[in-house]
N, C-alpha and C positions, 0 to 999 in steps of 0.2 A: 412593489406590493400588488399592483394590478396584475402583473404577470404571474405572481405566486397564486393569487386567487383563481386566475384562469386555469392554471395547472391543476389546482385542487379540484375545480369543477370538472375538468377533463378526466381526472383520475376517478372521481366518483361515478361519472357517467360510464366509464370503461368497466368499473367494477359491477355496476348495475347491469350492463349489457352482458357481461360474462355470466352473471348469476342467472339472467333470463335464458341464456343459451343452455346452461346446465339444466335448468328446470324443464325447458322444452325437450331436451334429449331424454330426460327421465320420463316425462309424460308420454313421449312417443314410444319409449320402450315398454311402458306399462300398457299402452293401448294396443300394441302389436299382438296378434293372435299367437298362440303357442306354435313354435316351429317343430315340425315332426321330422323324425329320422326313420327312414324305412329300414327295418332290421329283418334278418332271416334267422330262423331257429328250427330245431327239430321238434316234431311231435313227440310226446312222451310214449314210452313203451312199458309194459309190465312183464315181469319174469314169467317163464313158462310154468304152468300149473303142475302139481305133483302127478296128475294123470298123464299130461303130455310127456313129462320126463320118463315115467314108467313105460309108456307105450314105445317111446323112442329107444329105450334100453332093451326092451324085449325084441324089437325088430332090428336091433343093431344099427340104428340110424342116428344121425345127429339130432340133438334136441332142437326143436323148431324155435326160430328167433323171429320176433316181429319185425316187419319191414319198417324202416325209419323214413318218414317223409319230411321234406323241408317246406315250411310254410313261411309266411311273412306277416308283418304287422307294422303299425306306426307307433313309434316310441316318443312320448312327450315327457320332458323332465323340467322341474323347476330350477331356478338359479341356485347355485350353491353346490357344496360337496356331498351333502347327505350325512348319514344314510336316511333316505326318505321312505315312508310307507308307499305302497303301490297298489294299483287297481288293474286287473285284467278285464278288458271290455270285450263282450261277445256280441256280434251283430245278429240281425234277424235273418229270416229265410231268404231275403232278397239281396243279401251281401252287404258289405260295408260301403259307406259313402264318405268321401274325403272331407266334404264341408261339415258334415255332422261330427266326424271324428275330431276335426280341428276345433270346432266350437266346444265339444266336450273336453278335449285336451286342455283348452284354455281355462275352463272352470276347475278342472282337477288340479292342474299345476298351480293355479292361484291359491289353492289350499295347502300348497307345499307337498303335494303327492305326485308320484310318477304314474303315467298311464301307458299301458300297452294295449292298443286296439288291434285285436287279432283279425287277420283276413284268412278265413278258412276256405273261401271259394276261389278268389282270384288266382292264386298259385296253382290251383287244380283245374283251371279253365271252366269253372262252374258258373253259370249265369244266376241260377237261383235254385232253391230246394223248397219251394212253397207248395208244390203238388207232389203226388206220389209216383208220377210217371216220367220223371225227368232224369233218372239215373240212379245208380247205387247210392246207399247212404254214406255219409262221411262221419268218421268217429271224432266228432268235435270235442268230446270230453277229453280225449287225448291231446287235442290242440290246446285246450285250456291248461292242462297240466304241463305241456311243453312250454307254454308262455310263463307259467309259474316258475318252472325250473330255470328258464332263461333269465327272468328278472332276478331270481334269488342269487344268481352268479354275478350280477353287476355290482361293482364296488360302491355305487351311490344308492343302492336299494337296501332297505332293512328286510332281510329274507324272512323274518318272523312276523312281518306285518304286511301281508299281501292279501287282498280281497278279490273276489270275482263278482262281476256285474254283467248282466245280460239283458237283451231286449227281445221279447217275443220268443222265437225259436232259440235265440241265444240265452234267454232267461231259463228256458227248460234245460239247456245244456249246463248252465250255472248250477241249477238245483240238482241235476244228476251228478255233477262233480263233487258236491258236498253231501250226497246221500249217505246216511248212516249205514255202515256195513257194506258200502259199495266200493267203487274204485279207490276211494281214499284209503282203504285198508291195504292196498297193493303198492302204494308209493310212499317214499320217505318224507316228502315235504307236502305240507297241507295249507289250504287257504285259511285265512283268519275269520272271514265273514263272507256272506253272499247277499246280493241284492238282485231281485228278479222283477223286471218291469213287464207286466202283462204276459205271464207264462200260461201254458196249459197246465192246470194243477192236477196232480194225481196223488195217490196214497204214498207218502214219503215221510220219513223222519230225517233230520239233518244233524251233521256232526259239528256244525258251527252256527252261531247266531245268524238268522236268515230273515230278510225283509222282502215281502211280496207286495207289489203296488199294481193296481189294476182298475180299469174303468167299469162302472156299473153297467154301461150300455154296450160293452165289448161283445160283438157277435162273432169274433174269431176265437178268442180264448175266454170263455164266459166266466164272469166273476162268481156266478152261482156255484160252479164246480169247486172253486177255491173255498168258498164259505162252507160248503158241505163237508169238504175234507178237513177243514179246520175244526168243525164241530165234532168230527169222529176221531181226530188224531189223538194218539196217546201222549203221555208225558215223557215218553222215551226221547232221548236226543236233546239237542240244544233248543233254546227258545226260538219261536217263529212268530213274526208279526205280519198280519194281513191288513192292508189298508185299501178300501174300496172308495173310489171317487165318484160321487153322484153326477150323472149327466155326461160322464166321460166315455169316449169310445176307444178303440184299439189305437195304439201309437199316439196317445194323447199328448206326449211330450215332444213330438217331432213337429217343429214349426212348418206350417204350410198355409197358403193364402185361403184355401177353401177345402171342404171335405172332398175325398176321392173314394172310389171303389177299387179295391185291389183283390184279385182272386175271389171275387164275390163278397167281400167284406168291407165295411165302412171304416175309413181311416180319417180321423179328424183331430186337429190340434185343439187343446184346451189349456189356455194360458194359466188359469187359476190352478188347475189340477197339476200342471207341469211344475209350477212354482212350489206347490205344497209337497209334491213328490220329491223334488230336489232337496228341499229342506229336510225331509225325513231321511233321504239318502245320506246327506252330510252328517246328520245326527248319528245314524247307525254306524257309519264308517269311523267317525271320530271316537265313538264308544269302543269299537273293536280295536282301533289302533292305539288307544290309550292303555290297553292292558298289556 
């Protein structure tokens, strides 16, 4: 009887120990940041225009074909087979940062979505494009559509539920990518929604629901310009929401210990604005992906 009781206690302790190990493994897996896979893909191209075709025929020359560039990005995916909605993320004028992408990838995949953080500068050997005297422009809109086409071909991505999201210069690229009557008329596949963090606003209408998030004190991409354009914009195109955060500066959602000055502009983290903007981002993307 004593031996049987000891065996039972030993068995119970072993079961408890195994259960604790399983829970620890699960907790560790949940706590781990999203693992990124570096992928390479082609920028998108558009077909030659009727004028280009006609001129080539008149001259007896081949129809011009756009050069294809290979760029790269960091791909983050949730656990499971999918098919998952996806987000194309576009960095600012100073290029992508691995730590920021990893943190953003963890948040996106926790929602059950795929993230492709595009690197438009690294593969081209570009340090930054924050001033006008650092080299020729890069067609980042074609990079965004190349990322869209790459994601749409993946078996675990829902090709009809892919959004574009950008920060600063990347936000301006995102808005250009979904401009009504723009490049979206020349491609077969389209974004489902757009989110733009502190872009430079200009007169545009958009083909998909669009969310613009900006700080009231931003001295690089002023909120005033966005407000004025919103007041003047027509009802043409998809709905647009502008949210301005009082007391927030440029890059308000990028964590940093203290404010800094970059290219003559103030950069400052605002935790409250960052949290509120993230909530609005999730809300907008969930609404777009639900359709």
